[in-house]
N, C-alpha and C positions, 0 to 999 in steps of 0.2 A: 634346460630347453628340450633336450632329447626325451627326457622322461615325460614332459608334458605332451609331446607329439606322439609318444608311443601308444598311449591308450586310444586316441582317436583313430590312429592307423590300424590298430588291432580290430577295432569295431568295424571299420570300412571293409577290411579283409573278411571278417565274419559275415557281414551283410552280403557281400558278393558270393561267399561260399553257400549261404542259405539259399539265395536266389538261384545260384547255379545248380544246387542239388534238386530243387523243385523243378527247374527247367529240364534238367537231365532225366528226372523221373518221368515226366510227361513225354519227353521225346522217346524214352526207352519203351514205354508201353504204347506209343503211337497215338496218343490222345490228340484229337484235332478240335474238340469242343472248346471254342474260344472263351465262352462264358465260364466254364469250369476252371480253365487255366487262369483266367483273370482273378477269380475268387481265391484260388490257391495263393497267387502272388500277393493279393491284398491281405491275406492272413499274415504273411511275413511282414508286410508294412505295419500292420496293426500291432504285431508282437514287438517289433523294434521300437515303435512309438511308446508302447506301454513300458518297456524295460529301460530304454535309454533316453528317449525324449524326441523333440521335434527335429533337430538338425539331422540326427541319424535316420529318422523316418523319411525325411525328404530325400536323403541319399538313396535309401532303399526304394523310394518311389521312382526315382530316375533310373536306377539300375534295373528294376523290375519292368519299367516301360520299354527300355531298350531291348531287354531279352524278349519281351512279349512281341515287339515289332520284328526282331531279327529272326526268331525261331518259329513263330506261330502265325504271323500275318503274311499272306501272299503278296509278292513272291518271297517265299521262305529263303533265308540265307542272304538277304540283301536288306539294306536300310530303306529302300524305297517301298511305297505302298501303291498297288495298282488299282484297288477298288476304293472309291470314296467312302463306302460304308466302313471299311477297315480304318480309314482316317478317323472317322467318328468314334469307332471302338477304342482306338489307341488314345485319342484325346480324352475321351470319357474316362478311360482307365487312369490316365495321369491325374485328371481333376479329382476323381473319387479318391485316389490314393493320397493326394495332398490334403483333401478335406478330412479323410479318416485320420491322418497324422495330426492335424490341428485339433480335431475333436478329442483325440486320445490324449494329446498334450494338455488340453484344457482340463479334461477330467483328472489327469495326473496331478496338475497344479492344484486343483480344488481339493483333491484327496490329501496332498501334502499340507495345504493350508489348514484343512480340518484336523489333521494329526497334530500340527503345530499348535492349533488352538486348544485341542484336547490336552496336550502336554502342558500348555500354559495354565489351563484350568487346574490340572493336577498339581502343578508346582505351586500355584496360588493357594490351592486347598491344603497342601502340606504346610505352607507357611502359616496359613490361618490355624491349622491344627497345632503347629508348634507354638504359635502365639497363645492359643487357648490353653495348652499344657503349661506354658510359663505363667499365664494368669492364674490357673488353678493351683499351681505350686505356690505362687505368692499368697493366694487365699489360704491354702493349707498352712503355710508358714505363719501367717497372721493369726489364723484360728488357733494353731498350736501355742503361739506365744501368749495370746489372750487367755486361753485355757490354763496354760502353765502358770501365768501370773496370778490368775484367780485361785488355782488350786494350791499354789505355794503361799499365797498371801493369807489365806484363811487359817491354816495351822500356825503359821508364824505369828499372826495377830493373837491367837489364843495363847501361844507360849509366852509371848511378850507380856500379855495381860497378867498371866499367872506369876511370872517373874516379878512384875511391878507390884502385884498384890503381896507377894511374900516379902519383898523388901520394905514396903511402906506400912503394912498393917501389922503393927506390933502386938495387937490384942487378939489376933487370930489364935484359936486353940489348935491342938494337935490334929483333930479330925478335919478341920478346915485346911490345914497344911497338907494333910494326906490327900484330900480331894483335889487340891490344886496340883500336887505332884502327879496324881493319876491323870489329870487332864493333860499335863505336859508330856507325860509318857505316851498317852494315846495320840496326841498330835505329832509327836516325834516319830512314832511308828508310821503315821500317815505320810509324813514327809519322806521317810525311808522307802515306803512303798511307791511313791511317785517317782523317786529317783531310780528305783529298780525298774519300773516300767519303761522309763526313758532309755536306760542302758540296754534293756532287753530289746526294745525297738531298734536301737542303733545297731545292735549285733545282727538282728534279723535282716536289716536293710543292706548291710555290707557283706552279708553271707558268711559271717563269722560264727554262726550257730554250730556248736559241736555237741553231738549226742553221746552221752556216756550210758550206753544201754546196759541194763541188767534185768533179770527176770523179776517181775513184780506182780503182786496180787492187787487187783483194782480196788478191793475193799480196803486194803491198807492205805492206798493213795487217797481214797475218798475220805477216810477217817482222819488222816493227817491234814488234809485240806480243810475239813470242817473245823478242826481245832485252830488252824491258822486264821480262819475267817470268823472266829467266834465274835470278835468285836464288831465285824461288819454286818452280822446277821441281825443285830438289833433285837435280840430276844426271840427271833423266829426259829422254829424247829426245822430240822432237815430229816426227811424221810428217805431212807436208802432201801431200794427194792432191787434185789439182784437174784439171778438164778443161782441155784446151789452148785458148788464145785465148778466154778468158772475157771478155765485154764489161765495160766500166767501170760503176761505180755512182756515182750522184750522192749523196754522203753527207758528213757532217761527219767528217773524218779523225780528229780527236782523240777524238771520242765513240765511233766504231766501234772504235778501238783500245782504248778503255776497256772496251767490251763484250767484246772478244776477251781482254783481260787477265783480266777477271773469270772468264770461262769456262775459260781455261787454268789460272788459279790454282785454281779449283774442281776441275778434273780432276786437277791435281797433288796436291791434298789427299786425294782419295778413291781415287786409283789405287793398285794394288798395287805395292810397291817393285820397280823394275826394268822395269816395263811402260811402254810409250810412251804419249803422248797423241796421239790421231789427230785431224787436222783435215781435213775434206773440203769442197770447194767445187764447185758445179755449177750450170748454168743449168736452171731448171725452171719451166714455166708463166709465162714472161715475168718471172721474178724470179731473183735470185741466192740460192741456198740454201747456207748454211754450217752445218756441224755440228762440234761438239767432243766427242769421246768419251773416256771414261776406262775403265780396266779395274779397276773397284772392286767393292764388294759389291752395287751396284745399289739400286734404290728399290722399295718396296712400293707398292700402289695408293694408300694413304692419303697416304704421303709424296709421291708423284708429283702428287697433286692440290693439295698445299700448298707445294710447293718454291719457288714464286715469291711466296709471301706474305711480307710485310715482317716481319723479325725471326725468321722460322721457322728453327729448327735441329732436325735429326733427333735423336730421343731417344737413339740409340745413339752419335751422333757429337758431340753438343753439348759434352760434357766433354773429349773427347780431341783435338778439332781446333779451332784458333783461328778466330775469325770472329764477326761480329755478325748475320749473316743478312740483310744488306741488299744485298749485291752482285748477286745474281740479280734482285732487284726493280729495281734501278737499270738493269741491263742490259736487262731486258724493256721498261722505260719508254722507254729511248733508242731501241730498235728500233721500238717503236710510234710514237714521234715521227717516225721516218723513213718511216712508212707500211708497215712490215713487221709481222711477228709472231714470237713466240718460244714454243717448247714443249719438253717433255722426253719422251724415250722411254727405257725402262729394262727390263732383265732381271735379276732377282735372281741374284747370284753371277757375272754376266757383265760388267755395267757399264752406264753411263748415257750417253746422248747428249743434249746440249743443242743445239737446232737453231733457227736464225733465218733469216728471209728479208729481202731488201732489194730495193726496186724497181730495175730496171736503168735506166741512162741510155738513153732510147729512141733517141737519135741514133746509138748504137753497137751496138744490138741487131742 
């Protein structure tokens, strides 16, 4: 009970103090202009109404009216008023102060309601955003499951067909057996690559990526990646264009080879048949810049802005080209973990370049 009464009591004391200070100031300087004094007291009423509300401002109005009467309206020092004009002045002051209090309270209430409405809109917007995020996550999950089912089903179907052929076709010769075994090996490698991609993505997502840095020559990493991607190139050649005597980079050899394999695989998928995949390496602004270019249909502005999004597949290529849309995301995250960056440049009907940078080993720059 006492705590509830303490705050109003403190406010009343503060109001009386403010009015008293203004009154004392005018009395001290000997100001007798009633209009100026009234405006000064009205400012206190307006301030109280703005800060605390209507009840406090009404108290301030009454206290200010009493002080105005006692200290400034003749006869000064009494509660009586000798001149009818001063009665009009006092009553006008009281009415104006009350009106000001009410108007200020109304404006204060509208401001509060507007803020509450804005907060409600923000809250609803956040809920809508969360709902959209959940919806997109569900779409991503469904997309991943569909892509995974498709990607796993294709090699498994091929392996099963080969196994069935080997078991049932007793007339097959050695060369046919060898061909079926080669298909099984190729499809098994494809399955292994898919599983590796998924494991790599899970490590990136939960922050378990660990870099085993060592000094590497980019030419060695590119050559190793080309050998690993030989089956994916489909007979396409790879042209390596590099500046002479490039310095070494401090990088995780296996992970950067993974990045290069993803980019080479991507270029091979989208390049026009018979066109080479171009890889360039150069030193630029204290970093090593590597680009992998295809000679394919290129990307539009919308696709270019989304190409690194997880599970994104271009609308025109999602059906005809295998993949789950996570390779470029993994590649970008690996490069970022090394302190570099990755981006894409493209010209429709000319081709696309996927470019990334790696910090140079400073001891060898």
